[in-house]
N, C-alpha and C positions, 0 to 999 in steps of 0.2 A: 491258549487262545488259538483261533483258527481263521484261515482265509476261506471264503466261500466262493463257489462258482457263480452263483446268481442270487438275486433277492429271495428266491424261494428254494434255493438249492441246499445241498448237503455239504457239511464241512469236509474239506479234503486235506489241506496242507496245514500242519501246525505252525502258527505264527503268533508272536506276542507283540501287540501294538499298544503302546501306552498313551500316545497322544495323536491327534489328527495331524500335527506338524510332521511327524515321521512319514505319514503318507504323502503329504503335500510336497515334501522334498523330492519325491519321485516323479513329480509333475504329471499326474494322471490326466489324460485327455478327456475321459468320460467322468461323470459324477461317480463318487464312491459312497456306498451306503455303509455306515458305521453302526454295528449292532452291539448291544451291551446285554448279554444274557443275565448278568448279575442284577441289572435293574428290573428286568421282568420277573426274576425270582423273588426279589424284595416285594414287588407289587402283589404277586400272587400270595405270598405268605401273609402279607398284611390283610388281604381280604379273607383268606382262609381262617386266620386267627381272630380277626376282629369284627368282620361283618356278622350280625346276629342271625344268620341263616345260611342258605346255600348260594354260592356264586357260580353262575354260568358264564363262561367266556363268550362274548359276542364275536364270532369268527370273522364277520365282515370287516371289522376294524383292522385286522391284519391276519391274512390266512397263511402266513409263512409256516411251513411244516416244522422248521426248527423252533419257532416260537411256540407253536401248539404243543410240541413235546416238552419244552421247558416248563410251560404252565402245568402240564400233566404231572411232571416230576416234582413240581412244587405244591401239589395238592389240589389243583383244579380238575375235577373229575366229570363235570357236566358242561355241555357246550350248546350255546344258542346258535343254531344253524338256520340260515334264511333262504337257502336254495338247495336244490337236489345236488348241485355240484359241491356245496359245502358239506352236505350229508356224506357224500361219497369220500370227500377228502378226509374228514375226521374219522369216519368209520374205517378207512384204509390205514390210517396212521395209528389209531388207538381203538382196537376192537372192543375193549372193555369199557370205553367211555359211554356215558349216557347222553344221547342227543335229543334236543328239544327243537322241533321245527316251529319257530316262532314268527314266521312271516304270516300275516293274517289273510293273504290271498295267494293260494298255491294252485298249480296245475294238478288236476286229479291224478294224472299219471305219476307226478312227483310224490304225492301223498302215498299212493299204492306202493311205489318202489321203496320209499322210506320205511313204511310199515312192514312190508313182507320181506324185503331183502336186507334192511339195515337195523331192524329191531327198534325203530323209533315208535314211541308210544305217546309222546306229548306233542300236541299241536295247538297253535293259537288260532283264533278266529274273531271276526267282528261283525258277522252277518249270519242270517238264517241260511242263505245260499251256501256259505262256506261250511256251515255245520252239516248241511245235507250232503255236500261234496265229500267231506271227511267220512261220514257214515257209509256212503256208497263205496268210496275207494278202499276202505278197510273192511268192507263186507260185513258191516254191522258189528265190528269188534267190541268186546265187552271189557277190554283192559285199557281204555284210553284215559289219559289225563287231558282234558280240554280246558284251555285258558282263554276266557273271553276278554278281549282287549277293550278297555274303556277309553274314551277320548277325554284327555285332561289338558290343562293349560300348560303352555311352554313359556309363560311370562317370566319365569326366573332363569331361563336358559339362554345361551348365546345363539343356538341354532334351534329353530322351532321344528317340532315333529307333531304338530297338533292338527294338521289339516288332512293328511292322507289316510290315516288309519284310526280306528277306534269307534265303537258304537256310541251313538248319541244317548243322552240320559233318557229320552222318551222311549227308546227302543230296547234298553238294556234289560228290563224286567222279563220280557218274553224270551229274549235270547238266553238269558241265564237259566230260566226255567226249563227251556228245551234242551240246553246243553247239559243241565243236571240229569235229565232223563237218559241222555245218550252216553254219559261219562261214568267211568269207574271213580275218577276223582275230578272234581270241578275246581278250576282256578280262575282268578281274576288277575289280569295284568294291565299295565299301562306304561307309557314312556313320557317323561316330563320334558324331553328335549335334550339335545346334546350340550355338554358343558354347563350343567346346572350350577349356578353361582350362590345358591342359598338352600339350606335344608328345608326351608319353607315350601319349596317346590314339591317335596314328597309329602309334607304334612297336608297341604291342600289336596293333593291327589288322593291321599288316604281318606280324606273326608268324602271325596266322590265315591270311593270304594264302599265306605260305610253306608252311604245313601243307597247305593245299588243293592247291597246285601239286604238291607232292611226292606226295601220296596219289593224285591223278588222273593223274600222269605225262603231262601235256599241255604243248604249247608255248603260251605266253601272249605275246600281242603288245602288250597294253595293261594298265597298272595305273592304275586311277582311284581316287584317295583321297577323292573326294567333297568335301563341304563341311565346315562346322564351324569354319572359320577365324574367330577372334573379333574383335569390336570392343571399344571401351572404354565402359563404363557405370559409374555409381556402385556401388562395392562389387565391381566385376568388371573389374579391371585385369590382363589376361593378360601373359605374357612377350611380348617382341617377336616379330613374325611371322617374322623371320629364324630364330629358334630352331625354329619349326615347320618351316620350309623345310629347314633343315639336318638335322633328325631324319628327315624324309621322304626326303630325298636319300640319307642314309646307309642307311636301311632298304631303299630301292629298289635301291641298288647291291649289296646282299647277297642279293637274291632270285635264285632259279634261273630266270632268264629270259634270252633272247638279248640280244646287244649292241644290237640294233635295236629292242628293246621301248620303247614310249613310256610316259611318265609324265603323267597327267592329274590335274586337280583341278577342282572345281565350286564356286568361291566365290560366295556370294550376299550374305549379310550384310556380309562384309568389303569388298565392292566398292560397296555402296550405303548402308550405315548413315549415313555422314557426309554423304550427298547432300542430306538434307532434315531440317527441323525444323518445328515447328508453333507458331504464335502463337495463343493462346486468350485469351478474356476471362473474368474472374471475374464471375458473375452474382449470387452470394450467398455470404456467409460464415456458417457456423454452427459456432461454436467452432473446432475444428481441421479442419473440413470445408469444402472450397471447391467450389462448384457452378460448373463451367466449361462452355463451349459446344462441347466435343468429348469423346468418351469411348469406351466399350467397343464401340459399334457404329460408331465412326469410326476414327481412326488409333490409338487407344489400346487395341486389342484385347488385346495382350500384357500391358499394364499391369494390365488387369482380370482376365484369365483365367489368366495364368501368373506373376502378381505381379512382372512385370519393372519394374525401377526405371530410369527415364530421367532424365537430368540436366535441371534446371529453373532458370530465371532470371526474376526479377521484372523486367519492362520498364516503367519509370516515369521520367518526367522527374525528375532529382535523385536517383534511386535511393532507397535506404533505409539508415539506420544502425542499424536495429533488429536485435536478435539473431535468429538463425534458429530456427524451430520446425518440427517434423515435421507435415505436413498430409496428409490423404487427399483425393481428388477424387471428386466425383459428375459424371457426364456429363449431357447435356441431355435424354435421353429419360425416359419415365415408368417405366422399368424399374429396380427395386431392384438388379438385377445390373449396372447401369451405374455401377459403382463401382471406383475404382482405389485400393487400400489404401495404396500407397506403402511407406514414408513418402517424401514429397517435401519437401525442406527449403527453406523460403522465409522471408523476413523476417516477424517476428511481426506487423507492421502491414499485411500484405497484406489487401486488402479488395475488396468489390464495385466493379467498374469498372476494377480493375487488369488489366494484361495480363501473361501468363506465356509465355515461350518454353520449349517442351519439345523437347529435342534428340535427335539420333540416331534419327530416325524414318524415315530413308530405306529401311530394311529392314522389310518387313512392316507398315508404317504405312498409307500410302495404298493399298497393295495389298489390304488387308482391310477397307476402308471400305464401309459399306452406306448405304442411304437410309432405314433404319428410323425410323419415327416422324416422317418428314419432314425429318430433320436431315441435311444434306449438306455437302460441302466448299465453302469459299469460293474466293477467287482463289488463284493460284499466282504467287509473285513470286521472281525471280532475285536472289540476294544476292551481294555481293562480299566479305563478311567470312568469317571462319573458322568451321568447325563447332565445337561445344562441346568435342569431344575428337577426337584423331586418332591413329591407329596408324602414320602414315606419315612422321613425321620432319620434314615440311616446316612443320608447325605444332606447337606444344607440346601436351602431353596435355590441358591445359585452356586456354581462351582467357584473355587477359590480364586481363579485368575480374574483380575479386576476388569478385564476387557470383554468378558464374554456376553453378558446380557444387560441390556438397558431396559429397565422397567419404566413404562410410560405412565 
């Protein structure tokens, strides 16, 4: 095991840490990020072995170089990059990786750099303007895989992604036809929203894909079902991922595409949520409100701004036999918006000086951290214990310790 210099740093000093309690006993002043490489490896192996197609890691979910290398070593060879910075990051770390620039609206300069300097050949788009931009930026390249993004429903997902991107049904015929003329390989992609709670989300979206293919009468080489694959959180326990995979496979097999067409997916959350958690200290208690040393401008952006409920556990010698109560959190900054409503269920005797582990923060936690008000991340420590929850069968849905997660 290793201790790391920073959330995105490189392992330096070998240290074996079995539980968060070992760290809490050292009374760290700053929040400590706890990473579990074995959890990321299990997730990657699961997708590589069981998803009925190719999995592209959505780098935006967690751009940690350590994590990206772990996924590569575990069989993830393709990466969904959504900015030129992500292109440069992954190209620098993994020169042999295949990069797919899947943001539908890109700067022309970014497209050119990705194509000519980083060997990117796959681009997504959802408009004629973007298609023309890609053709210009690549100087009419004849080796492009162009993935037209369709707008689909996010009704089955916890976070909608249905309004910003995606070509409307009335415009998809022309765009697909023109993209087919410019592309070496034509793809169709979509995104059902983040944390899809039913396989039906993908079944419905595939129905939209079928309609688009039939109306445009084009040969399609790639079907990319995007992200949305769920992880386990309090009050959000989805069906097994195999149910999603089976539904996608069946829908793909029924599409009017050639036998050689490829099936892709872009898991982000599902590959990295279990990778990291956060150990925070309670600085003050005011009734049912706990002031902690991380928050909305740190790793808890989603808890503050989209009311995401993460699993929590009191980390204290001897534990607690008190009943649990619902708490809300305040972060360390001076901003009233630095508040996480929760509820977060913890023992009623939780008090200032206690430590709390907040789980399942590998996705969008460290990736969204800022330095606002001078509050930054502390050290990163590699752990050998299991994540608070797992969708991958190698560990139970909840860790063995009875106090860790309260399912609402």
